[in-house]
Backbone atoms as SQL, in Angstrom:
CREATE TABLE atoms (id INTEGER PRIMARY KEY, chain TEXT, resi INTEGER, resn TEXT, atom TEXT, x REAL, y REAL, z REAL);
INSERT INTO atoms VALUES
  (1, 'A', 1, 'MET', 'N', 0.839, -1.178, 0.000),
  (2, 'A', 1, 'MET', 'CA', 0.000, 0.000, 0.000),
  (3, 'A', 1, 'MET', 'C', 0.888, 1.248, 0.000),
  (4, 'A', 2, 'ASP', 'N', 0.578, 2.193, -0.851),
  (5, 'A', 2, 'ASP', 'CA', 1.362, 3.407, -0.995),
  (6, 'A', 2, 'ASP', 'C', 0.725, 4.503, -0.149),
  (7, 'A', 3, 'ASN', 'N', 1.438, 5.024, 0.846),
  (8, 'A', 3, 'ASN', 'CA', 0.911, 6.047, 1.742),
  (9, 'A', 3, 'ASN', 'C', 1.337, 7.451, 1.353),
  (10, 'A', 4, 'ARG', 'N', 1.982, 7.614, 0.226),
  (11, 'A', 4, 'ARG', 'CA', 2.419, 8.942, -0.198),
  (12, 'A', 4, 'ARG', 'C', 1.234, 9.808, -0.580),
  (13, 'A', 5, 'SER', 'N', 1.321, 11.067, -0.251),
  (14, 'A', 5, 'SER', 'CA', 0.275, 12.034, -0.566),
  (15, 'A', 5, 'SER', 'C', 0.395, 12.462, -2.029),
  (16, 'A', 6, 'ASN', 'N', -0.712, 12.907, -2.588),
  (17, 'A', 6, 'ASN', 'CA', -0.695, 13.470, -3.946),
  (18, 'A', 6, 'ASN', 'C', -0.234, 14.922, -3.935),
  (19, 'A', 7, 'GLU', 'N', 0.034, 15.464, -2.761),
  (20, 'A', 7, 'GLU', 'CA', 0.470, 16.846, -2.612),
  (21, 'A', 7, 'GLU', 'C', 1.834, 17.038, -3.271),
  (22, 'A', 8, 'ARG', 'N', 1.904, 17.979, -4.216),
  (23, 'A', 8, 'ARG', 'CA', 3.157, 18.247, -4.915),
  (24, 'A', 8, 'ARG', 'C', 3.855, 19.487, -4.388),
  (25, 'A', 9, 'ARG', 'N', 3.207, 20.236, -3.529),
  (26, 'A', 9, 'ARG', 'CA', 3.800, 21.472, -3.027),
  (27, 'A', 9, 'ARG', 'C', 4.992, 21.168, -2.131),
  (28, 'A', 10, 'GLN', 'N', 6.007, 21.998, -2.253),
  (29, 'A', 10, 'GLN', 'CA', 7.194, 21.860, -1.413),
  (30, 'A', 10, 'GLN', 'C', 7.038, 22.632, -0.107),
  (31, 'A', 11, 'HIS', 'N', 6.132, 23.606, -0.087),
  (32, 'A', 11, 'HIS', 'CA', 5.986, 24.490, 1.064),
  (33, 'A', 11, 'HIS', 'C', 4.553, 24.482, 1.567),
  (34, 'A', 12, 'LYS', 'N', 4.388, 24.484, 2.882),
  (35, 'A', 12, 'LYS', 'CA', 3.070, 24.518, 3.488),
  (36, 'A', 12, 'LYS', 'C', 2.388, 25.848, 3.182),
  (37, 'A', 13, 'ARG', 'N', 1.114, 25.771, 2.785),
  (38, 'A', 13, 'ARG', 'CA', 0.333, 26.980, 2.541),
  (39, 'A', 13, 'ARG', 'C', -0.256, 27.468, 3.849),
  (40, 'A', 14, 'HIS', 'N', -0.307, 28.783, 3.994),
  (41, 'A', 14, 'HIS', 'CA', -0.905, 29.405, 5.171),
  (42, 'A', 14, 'HIS', 'C', -2.061, 30.276, 4.708),
  (43, 'A', 15, 'LYS', 'N', -3.243, 30.059, 5.274),
  (44, 'A', 15, 'LYS', 'CA', -4.390, 30.905, 4.952),
  (45, 'A', 15, 'LYS', 'C', -4.109, 32.276, 5.542),
  (46, 'A', 16, 'LEU', 'N', -3.653, 33.179, 4.710),
  (47, 'A', 16, 'LEU', 'CA', -3.236, 34.496, 5.168),
  (48, 'A', 16, 'LEU', 'C', -3.689, 35.536, 4.153),
  (49, 'A', 17, 'THR', 'N', -4.487, 36.454, 4.610),
  (50, 'A', 17, 'THR', 'CA', -4.939, 37.547, 3.762),
  (51, 'A', 17, 'THR', 'C', -4.030, 38.737, 3.993),
  (52, 'A', 18, 'CYS', 'N', -3.313, 39.114, 2.953),
  (53, 'A', 18, 'CYS', 'CA', -2.443, 40.287, 3.048),
  (54, 'A', 18, 'CYS', 'C', -2.459, 41.006, 1.701),
  (55, 'A', 19, 'PRO', 'N', -2.208, 42.325, 1.718),
  (56, 'A', 19, 'PRO', 'CA', -2.244, 43.086, 0.470),
  (57, 'A', 19, 'PRO', 'C', -1.105, 42.690, -0.463),
  (58, 'A', 20, 'ILE', 'N', -1.446, 42.580, -1.748),
  (59, 'A', 20, 'ILE', 'CA', -0.453, 42.220, -2.758),
  (60, 'A', 20, 'ILE', 'C', -0.707, 43.046, -4.016),
  (61, 'A', 21, 'THR', 'N', 0.357, 43.452, -4.660),
  (62, 'A', 21, 'THR', 'CA', 0.272, 44.165, -5.937),
  (63, 'A', 21, 'THR', 'C', 1.015, 43.351, -6.976),
  (64, 'A', 22, 'LEU', 'N', 0.370, 43.146, -8.130),
  (65, 'A', 22, 'LEU', 'CA', 0.991, 42.442, -9.244),
  (66, 'A', 22, 'LEU', 'C', 1.401, 43.463, -10.294),
  (67, 'A', 23, 'PHE', 'N', 2.651, 43.344, -10.750),
  (68, 'A', 23, 'PHE', 'CA', 3.203, 44.250, -11.744),
  (69, 'A', 23, 'PHE', 'C', 3.532, 43.472, -13.007),
  (70, 'A', 24, 'GLY', 'N', 3.336, 44.106, -14.150),
  (71, 'A', 24, 'GLY', 'CA', 3.774, 43.530, -15.411),
  (72, 'A', 24, 'GLY', 'C', 5.287, 43.630, -15.507),
  (73, 'A', 25, 'ARG', 'N', 5.877, 42.943, -16.451),
  (74, 'A', 25, 'ARG', 'CA', 7.337, 42.955, -16.610),
  (75, 'A', 25, 'ARG', 'C', 7.867, 44.348, -16.942),
  (76, 'A', 26, 'GLY', 'N', 7.003, 45.220, -17.451),
  (77, 'A', 26, 'GLY', 'CA', 7.419, 46.596, -17.737),
  (78, 'A', 26, 'GLY', 'C', 7.304, 47.512, -16.532),
  (79, 'A', 27, 'GLY', 'N', 6.857, 46.973, -15.390),
  (80, 'A', 27, 'GLY', 'CA', 6.738, 47.758, -14.168),
  (81, 'A', 27, 'GLY', 'C', 5.364, 48.363, -13.932),
  (82, 'A', 28, 'GLN', 'N', 4.452, 48.208, -14.890),
  (83, 'A', 28, 'GLN', 'CA', 3.116, 48.776, -14.727),
  (84, 'A', 28, 'GLN', 'C', 2.307, 47.943, -13.729),
  (85, 'A', 29, 'VAL', 'N', 1.492, 48.630, -12.911),
  (86, 'A', 29, 'VAL', 'CA', 0.625, 47.933, -11.960),
  (87, 'A', 29, 'VAL', 'C', -0.483, 47.238, -12.742),
  (88, 'A', 30, 'LEU', 'N', -0.586, 45.928, -12.578),
  (89, 'A', 30, 'LEU', 'CA', -1.666, 45.172, -13.208),
  (90, 'A', 30, 'LEU', 'C', -2.907, 45.174, -12.325),
  (91, 'A', 31, 'VAL', 'N', -2.693, 44.911, -11.028),
  (92, 'A', 31, 'VAL', 'CA', -3.831, 44.836, -10.115),
  (93, 'A', 31, 'VAL', 'C', -3.343, 44.844, -8.671),
  (94, 'A', 32, 'LYS', 'N', -4.176, 45.396, -7.785),
  (95, 'A', 32, 'LYS', 'CA', -3.956, 45.314, -6.344),
  (96, 'A', 32, 'LYS', 'C', -5.054, 44.422, -5.788),
  (97, 'A', 33, 'ALA', 'N', -4.678, 43.511, -4.893),
  (98, 'A', 33, 'ALA', 'CA', -5.645, 42.551, -4.358),
  (99, 'A', 33, 'ALA', 'C', -5.178, 42.093, -2.981),
  (100, 'A', 34, 'ASP', 'N', -5.763, 41.003, -2.504),
  (101, 'A', 34, 'ASP', 'CA', -5.348, 40.359, -1.256),
  (102, 'A', 34, 'ASP', 'C', -5.054, 38.903, -1.555),
  (103, 'A', 35, 'THR', 'N', -4.080, 38.359, -0.850),
  (104, 'A', 35, 'THR', 'CA', -3.782, 36.940, -1.001),
  (105, 'A', 35, 'THR', 'C', -4.877, 36.113, -0.336),
  (106, 'A', 36, 'ALA', 'N', -5.093, 34.921, -0.852),
  (107, 'A', 36, 'ALA', 'CA', -5.979, 33.949, -0.203),
  (108, 'A', 36, 'ALA', 'C', -5.137, 33.017, 0.651),
  (109, 'A', 37, 'ASP', 'N', -3.960, 32.678, 0.160),
  (110, 'A', 37, 'ASP', 'CA', -2.991, 31.922, 0.944),
  (111, 'A', 37, 'ASP', 'C', -1.588, 32.274, 0.476),
  (112, 'A', 38, 'LEU', 'N', -0.627, 31.898, 1.302),
  (113, 'A', 38, 'LEU', 'CA', 0.753, 32.289, 1.061),
  (114, 'A', 38, 'LEU', 'C', 1.670, 31.195, 1.589),
  (115, 'A', 39, 'SER', 'N', 2.788, 30.979, 0.893),
  (116, 'A', 39, 'SER', 'CA', 3.802, 30.039, 1.359),
  (117, 'A', 39, 'SER', 'C', 5.168, 30.622, 1.021),
  (118, 'A', 40, 'HIS', 'N', 6.208, 29.931, 1.424),
  (119, 'A', 40, 'HIS', 'CA', 7.566, 30.372, 1.100),
  (120, 'A', 40, 'HIS', 'C', 7.835, 30.253, -0.396),
  (121, 'A', 41, 'GLY', 'N', 6.996, 29.486, -1.102),
  (122, 'A', 41, 'GLY', 'CA', 7.210, 29.254, -2.519),
  (123, 'A', 41, 'GLY', 'C', 6.235, 29.946, -3.446),
  (124, 'A', 42, 'GLY', 'N', 5.170, 30.564, -2.895),
  (125, 'A', 42, 'GLY', 'CA', 4.211, 31.202, -3.778),
  (126, 'A', 42, 'GLY', 'C', 2.995, 31.726, -3.055),
  (127, 'A', 43, 'ALA', 'N', 1.997, 32.114, -3.842),
  (128, 'A', 43, 'ALA', 'CA', 0.774, 32.692, -3.295),
  (129, 'A', 43, 'ALA', 'C', -0.397, 32.364, -4.211),
  (130, 'A', 44, 'TYR', 'N', -1.592, 32.488, -3.651),
  (131, 'A', 44, 'TYR', 'CA', -2.818, 32.359, -4.445),
  (132, 'A', 44, 'TYR', 'C', -3.612, 33.629, -4.235),
  (133, 'A', 45, 'VAL', 'N', -4.063, 34.223, -5.322),
  (134, 'A', 45, 'VAL', 'CA', -4.770, 35.495, -5.264),
  (135, 'A', 45, 'VAL', 'C', -5.915, 35.480, -6.271),
  (136, 'A', 46, 'THR', 'N', -7.042, 36.104, -5.916),
  (137, 'A', 46, 'THR', 'CA', -8.178, 36.221, -6.823),
  (138, 'A', 46, 'THR', 'C', -8.268, 37.662, -7.303),
  (139, 'A', 47, 'VAL', 'N', -8.320, 37.839, -8.625),
  (140, 'A', 47, 'VAL', 'CA', -8.311, 39.175, -9.224),
  (141, 'A', 47, 'VAL', 'C', -9.306, 39.244, -10.382),
  (142, 'A', 48, 'ASP', 'N', -9.542, 40.442, -10.870),
  (143, 'A', 48, 'ASP', 'CA', -10.362, 40.640, -12.062),
  (144, 'A', 48, 'ASP', 'C', -9.640, 40.056, -13.268),
  (145, 'A', 49, 'HIS', 'N', -10.350, 39.269, -14.055),
  (146, 'A', 49, 'HIS', 'CA', -9.749, 38.579, -15.202),
  (147, 'A', 49, 'HIS', 'C', -9.051, 39.529, -16.168),
  (148, 'A', 50, 'GLU', 'N', -9.663, 40.638, -16.464),
  (149, 'A', 50, 'GLU', 'CA', -9.103, 41.567, -17.454),
  (150, 'A', 50, 'GLU', 'C', -7.765, 42.158, -17.016),
  (151, 'A', 51, 'SER', 'N', -7.537, 42.250, -15.713),
  (152, 'A', 51, 'SER', 'CA', -6.314, 42.893, -15.227),
  (153, 'A', 51, 'SER', 'C', -5.059, 42.060, -15.458),
  (154, 'A', 52, 'VAL', 'N', -5.206, 40.756, -15.638),
  (155, 'A', 52, 'VAL', 'CA', -4.042, 39.885, -15.791),
  (156, 'A', 52, 'VAL', 'C', -4.104, 39.056, -17.069),
  (157, 'A', 53, 'LYS', 'N', -4.834, 39.539, -18.018),
  (158, 'A', 53, 'LYS', 'CA', -5.025, 38.824, -19.278),
  (159, 'A', 53, 'LYS', 'C', -3.695, 38.340, -19.846),
  (160, 'A', 54, 'ASP', 'N', -3.576, 37.035, -20.024),
  (161, 'A', 54, 'ASP', 'CA', -2.413, 36.397, -20.640),
  (162, 'A', 54, 'ASP', 'C', -1.099, 36.584, -19.876),
  (163, 'A', 55, 'ALA', 'N', -1.155, 36.958, -18.614),
  (164, 'A', 55, 'ALA', 'CA', 0.078, 37.126, -17.833),
  (165, 'A', 55, 'ALA', 'C', 0.699, 35.763, -17.554),
  (166, 'A', 56, 'LYS', 'N', 1.958, 35.626, -17.828),
  (167, 'A', 56, 'LYS', 'CA', 2.704, 34.390, -17.564),
  (168, 'A', 56, 'LYS', 'C', 3.725, 34.593, -16.454),
  (169, 'A', 57, 'ASN', 'N', 4.303, 35.784, -16.418),
  (170, 'A', 57, 'ASN', 'CA', 5.288, 36.148, -15.394),
  (171, 'A', 57, 'ASN', 'C', 4.927, 37.528, -14.863),
  (172, 'A', 58, 'VAL', 'N', 5.023, 37.687, -13.558),
  (173, 'A', 58, 'VAL', 'CA', 4.704, 38.961, -12.925),
  (174, 'A', 58, 'VAL', 'C', 5.723, 39.240, -11.830),
  (175, 'A', 59, 'ASN', 'N', 5.795, 40.482, -11.438),
  (176, 'A', 59, 'ASN', 'CA', 6.516, 40.871, -10.233),
  (177, 'A', 59, 'ASN', 'C', 5.441, 41.136, -9.189),
  (178, 'A', 60, 'VAL', 'N', 5.724, 40.794, -7.939),
  (179, 'A', 60, 'VAL', 'CA', 4.747, 41.010, -6.881),
  (180, 'A', 60, 'VAL', 'C', 5.394, 41.756, -5.725),
  (181, 'A', 61, 'ALA', 'N', 4.595, 42.543, -5.042),
  (182, 'A', 61, 'ALA', 'CA', 4.997, 43.199, -3.800),
  (183, 'A', 61, 'ALA', 'C', 3.865, 42.958, -2.818),
  (184, 'A', 62, 'PHE', 'N', 4.204, 42.505, -1.618),
  (185, 'A', 62, 'PHE', 'CA', 3.171, 42.222, -0.631),
  (186, 'A', 62, 'PHE', 'C', 3.684, 42.522, 0.761),
  (187, 'A', 63, 'SER', 'N', 2.758, 42.659, 1.690),
  (188, 'A', 63, 'SER', 'CA', 3.093, 42.962, 3.073),
  (189, 'A', 63, 'SER', 'C', 2.460, 41.928, 3.978),
  (190, 'A', 64, 'ILE', 'N', 3.230, 41.524, 5.000),
  (191, 'A', 64, 'ILE', 'CA', 2.774, 40.549, 5.982),
  (192, 'A', 64, 'ILE', 'C', 2.778, 41.229, 7.342),
  (193, 'A', 65, 'PRO', 'N', 1.730, 41.044, 8.134),
  (194, 'A', 65, 'PRO', 'CA', 1.736, 41.640, 9.478),
  (195, 'A', 65, 'PRO', 'C', 2.903, 41.108, 10.301),
  (196, 'A', 66, 'ASP', 'N', 3.646, 42.016, 10.896),
  (197, 'A', 66, 'ASP', 'CA', 4.772, 41.661, 11.759),
  (198, 'A', 66, 'ASP', 'C', 4.227, 41.218, 13.111),
  (199, 'A', 67, 'THR', 'N', 4.814, 40.195, 13.687),
  (200, 'A', 67, 'THR', 'CA', 4.346, 39.692, 14.977),
  (201, 'A', 67, 'THR', 'C', 4.962, 40.449, 16.144),
  (202, 'A', 68, 'GLY', 'N', 5.780, 41.444, 15.866),
  (203, 'A', 68, 'GLY', 'CA', 6.415, 42.231, 16.918),
  (204, 'A', 68, 'GLY', 'C', 5.419, 43.084, 17.678),
  (205, 'A', 69, 'PRO', 'N', 5.865, 43.749, 18.734),
  (206, 'A', 69, 'PRO', 'CA', 4.964, 44.523, 19.596),
  (207, 'A', 69, 'PRO', 'C', 4.306, 45.717, 18.910),
  (208, 'A', 70, 'ASP', 'N', 4.920, 46.248, 17.850),
  (209, 'A', 70, 'ASP', 'CA', 4.333, 47.415, 17.172),
  (210, 'A', 70, 'ASP', 'C', 3.382, 47.031, 16.043),
  (211, 'A', 71, 'HIS', 'N', 3.312, 45.741, 15.697),
  (212, 'A', 71, 'HIS', 'CA', 2.387, 45.207, 14.688),
  (213, 'A', 71, 'HIS', 'C', 2.462, 45.938, 13.351),
  (214, 'A', 72, 'GLN', 'N', 3.656, 46.302, 12.942),
  (215, 'A', 72, 'GLN', 'CA', 3.861, 46.920, 11.643),
  (216, 'A', 72, 'GLN', 'C', 3.750, 45.866, 10.545),
  (217, 'A', 73, 'MET', 'N', 3.663, 46.308, 9.313),
  (218, 'A', 73, 'MET', 'CA', 3.656, 45.406, 8.173),
  (219, 'A', 73, 'MET', 'C', 5.086, 45.291, 7.646),
  (220, 'A', 74, 'GLU', 'N', 5.482, 44.077, 7.290),
  (221, 'A', 74, 'GLU', 'CA', 6.807, 43.841, 6.719),
  (222, 'A', 74, 'GLU', 'C', 6.636, 43.601, 5.223),
  (223, 'A', 75, 'GLY', 'N', 7.356, 44.355, 4.396),
  (224, 'A', 75, 'GLY', 'CA', 7.197, 44.268, 2.955),
  (225, 'A', 75, 'GLY', 'C', 8.152, 43.290, 2.289),
  (226, 'A', 76, 'PHE', 'N', 7.668, 42.657, 1.213),
  (227, 'A', 76, 'PHE', 'CA', 8.450, 41.696, 0.439),
  (228, 'A', 76, 'PHE', 'C', 8.185, 41.926, -1.038),
  (229, 'A', 77, 'ALA', 'N', 9.134, 41.543, -1.876),
  (230, 'A', 77, 'ALA', 'CA', 8.967, 41.627, -3.329),
  (231, 'A', 77, 'ALA', 'C', 9.579, 40.379, -3.954),
  (232, 'A', 78, 'ALA', 'N', 8.988, 39.951, -5.075),
  (233, 'A', 78, 'ALA', 'CA', 9.477, 38.741, -5.740),
  (234, 'A', 78, 'ALA', 'C', 9.053, 38.740, -7.200),
  (235, 'A', 79, 'ASN', 'N', 9.750, 37.955, -7.983),
  (236, 'A', 79, 'ASN', 'CA', 9.314, 37.620, -9.331),
  (237, 'A', 79, 'ASN', 'C', 8.507, 36.335, -9.199),
  (238, 'A', 80, 'ALA', 'N', 7.485, 36.178, -10.012),
  (239, 'A', 80, 'ALA', 'CA', 6.643, 34.982, -9.908),
  (240, 'A', 80, 'ALA', 'C', 6.187, 34.530, -11.285),
  (241, 'A', 81, 'THR', 'N', 5.957, 33.241, -11.390),
  (242, 'A', 81, 'THR', 'CA', 5.401, 32.618, -12.583),
  (243, 'A', 81, 'THR', 'C', 3.948, 32.266, -12.295),
  (244, 'A', 82, 'VAL', 'N', 3.067, 32.547, -13.251),
  (245, 'A', 82, 'VAL', 'CA', 1.662, 32.168, -13.114),
  (246, 'A', 82, 'VAL', 'C', 1.559, 30.694, -13.507),
  (247, 'A', 83, 'LEU', 'N', 1.355, 29.835, -12.516),
  (248, 'A', 83, 'LEU', 'CA', 1.265, 28.399, -12.778),
  (249, 'A', 83, 'LEU', 'C', -0.102, 27.986, -13.298),
  (250, 'A', 84, 'ARG', 'N', -1.143, 28.639, -12.767),
  (251, 'A', 84, 'ARG', 'CA', -2.509, 28.217, -13.098),
  (252, 'A', 84, 'ARG', 'C', -3.449, 29.398, -12.955),
  (253, 'A', 85, 'GLN', 'N', -4.492, 29.396, -13.796),
  (254, 'A', 85, 'GLN', 'CA', -5.564, 30.378, -13.700),
  (255, 'A', 85, 'GLN', 'C', -6.876, 29.625, -13.527),
  (256, 'A', 86, 'ASP', 'N', -7.585, 29.900, -12.432),
  (257, 'A', 86, 'ASP', 'CA', -8.864, 29.255, -12.141),
  (258, 'A', 86, 'ASP', 'C', -9.979, 30.278, -12.317),
  (259, 'A', 87, 'TYR', 'N', -10.866, 30.036, -13.276),
  (260, 'A', 87, 'TYR', 'CA', -11.961, 30.968, -13.512),
  (261, 'A', 87, 'TYR', 'C', -13.089, 30.735, -12.520),
  (262, 'A', 88, 'CYS', 'N', -13.704, 31.810, -12.059),
  (263, 'A', 88, 'CYS', 'CA', -14.820, 31.715, -11.140),
  (264, 'A', 88, 'CYS', 'C', -15.753, 32.909, -11.362),
  (265, 'A', 89, 'GLU', 'N', -16.942, 32.828, -10.781),
  (266, 'A', 89, 'GLU', 'CA', -17.934, 33.912, -10.852),
  (267, 'A', 89, 'GLU', 'C', -18.125, 34.453, -12.270),
  (268, 'A', 90, 'ASN', 'N', -18.702, 33.641, -13.112),
  (269, 'A', 90, 'ASN', 'CA', -19.021, 34.046, -14.494),
  (270, 'A', 90, 'ASN', 'C', -17.803, 34.509, -15.285),
  (271, 'A', 91, 'ASN', 'N', -16.660, 33.922, -15.003),
  (272, 'A', 91, 'ASN', 'CA', -15.415, 34.230, -15.706),
  (273, 'A', 91, 'ASN', 'C', -14.958, 35.680, -15.559),
  (274, 'A', 92, 'GLU', 'N', -15.527, 36.422, -14.596),
  (275, 'A', 92, 'GLU', 'CA', -15.071, 37.793, -14.360),
  (276, 'A', 92, 'GLU', 'C', -13.887, 37.824, -13.405),
  (277, 'A', 93, 'LEU', 'N', -13.897, 36.899, -12.438),
  (278, 'A', 93, 'LEU', 'CA', -12.782, 36.797, -11.502),
  (279, 'A', 93, 'LEU', 'C', -11.960, 35.578, -11.850),
  (280, 'A', 94, 'ILE', 'N', -10.679, 35.667, -11.538),
  (281, 'A', 94, 'ILE', 'CA', -9.783, 34.568, -11.829),
  (282, 'A', 94, 'ILE', 'C', -8.850, 34.369, -10.629),
  (283, 'A', 95, 'GLY', 'N', -8.658, 33.123, -10.255),
  (284, 'A', 95, 'GLY', 'CA', -7.705, 32.802, -9.200),
  (285, 'A', 95, 'GLY', 'C', -6.375, 32.491, -9.842),
  (286, 'A', 96, 'LEU', 'N', -5.325, 33.100, -9.333),
  (287, 'A', 96, 'LEU', 'CA', -3.989, 32.876, -9.874),
  (288, 'A', 96, 'LEU', 'C', -3.138, 32.118, -8.865),
  (289, 'A', 97, 'ALA', 'N', -2.572, 31.014, -9.301),
  (290, 'A', 97, 'ALA', 'CA', -1.581, 30.290, -8.504),
  (291, 'A', 97, 'ALA', 'C', -0.221, 30.818, -8.936),
  (292, 'A', 98, 'LEU', 'N', 0.455, 31.499, -8.036),
  (293, 'A', 98, 'LEU', 'CA', 1.743, 32.123, -8.335),
  (294, 'A', 98, 'LEU', 'C', 2.865, 31.350, -7.660),
  (295, 'A', 99, 'GLN', 'N', 3.922, 31.080, -8.408),
  (296, 'A', 99, 'GLN', 'CA', 5.105, 30.438, -7.845),
  (297, 'A', 99, 'GLN', 'C', 6.250, 31.433, -7.906),
  (298, 'A', 100, 'PHE', 'N', 6.833, 31.729, -6.732),
  (299, 'A', 100, 'PHE', 'CA', 7.977, 32.631, -6.699),
  (300, 'A', 100, 'PHE', 'C', 9.145, 31.971, -7.414),
  (301, 'A', 101, 'THR', 'N', 9.899, 32.756, -8.173),
  (302, 'A', 101, 'THR', 'CA', 11.029, 32.188, -8.903),
  (303, 'A', 101, 'THR', 'C', 12.186, 31.839, -7.966),
  (304, 'A', 102, 'GLN', 'N', 12.202, 32.432, -6.783),
  (305, 'A', 102, 'GLN', 'CA', 13.195, 32.114, -5.756),
  (306, 'A', 102, 'GLN', 'C', 12.459, 31.841, -4.444),
  (307, 'A', 103, 'HIS', 'N', 12.861, 30.803, -3.746),
  (308, 'A', 103, 'HIS', 'CA', 12.298, 30.485, -2.436),
  (309, 'A', 103, 'HIS', 'C', 12.493, 31.684, -1.513),
  (310, 'A', 104, 'MET', 'N', 11.457, 32.041, -0.737),
  (311, 'A', 104, 'MET', 'CA', 11.544, 33.165, 0.188),
  (312, 'A', 104, 'MET', 'C', 11.446, 32.684, 1.623),
  (313, 'A', 105, 'HIS', 'N', 12.107, 33.361, 2.513),
  (314, 'A', 105, 'HIS', 'CA', 12.014, 33.060, 3.949),
  (315, 'A', 105, 'HIS', 'C', 11.066, 34.083, 4.546),
  (316, 'A', 106, 'LEU', 'N', 9.798, 33.708, 4.657),
  (317, 'A', 106, 'LEU', 'CA', 8.757, 34.601, 5.152),
  (318, 'A', 106, 'LEU', 'C', 8.417, 34.274, 6.604),
  (319, 'A', 107, 'PRO', 'N', 8.050, 35.274, 7.386),
  (320, 'A', 107, 'PRO', 'CA', 7.687, 35.044, 8.788),
  (321, 'A', 107, 'PRO', 'C', 6.229, 34.572, 8.918),
  (322, 'A', 108, 'ILE', 'N', 5.949, 33.379, 8.402),
  (323, 'A', 108, 'ILE', 'CA', 4.549, 32.920, 8.366),
  (324, 'A', 108, 'ILE', 'C', 4.330, 31.586, 9.068),
  (325, 'A', 109, 'GLU', 'N', 5.316, 31.052, 9.720),
  (326, 'A', 109, 'GLU', 'CA', 5.130, 29.768, 10.394),
  (327, 'A', 109, 'GLU', 'C', 4.226, 29.944, 11.592),
  (328, 'A', 110, 'ALA', 'N', 3.293, 29.005, 11.752),
  (329, 'A', 110, 'ALA', 'CA', 2.356, 29.077, 12.879),
  (330, 'A', 110, 'ALA', 'C', 2.818, 28.199, 14.007);
């Protein structure tokens, strides 16, 4: 009997809503949204379909709440590949599975 999981992710996902901005390769803002989940290897975000039409690679900037006493936001930036697009709500919204091109050390462990 094979007990291996079908899970292919290398990093645990954390249900974390934080602000994220997606930029085109030319630096233009494509869309501002919130993450649905986040890991050291990527993020999942739901955005308006038209804002990311045919995007394959994006730059992202996002902030994570700091656990320190002042509760400031800590900012991060990364290049990411769009692995998958999931259409929802009459094809107006789209979920994007983003994979960071470099593994990140984020303060998200629970």
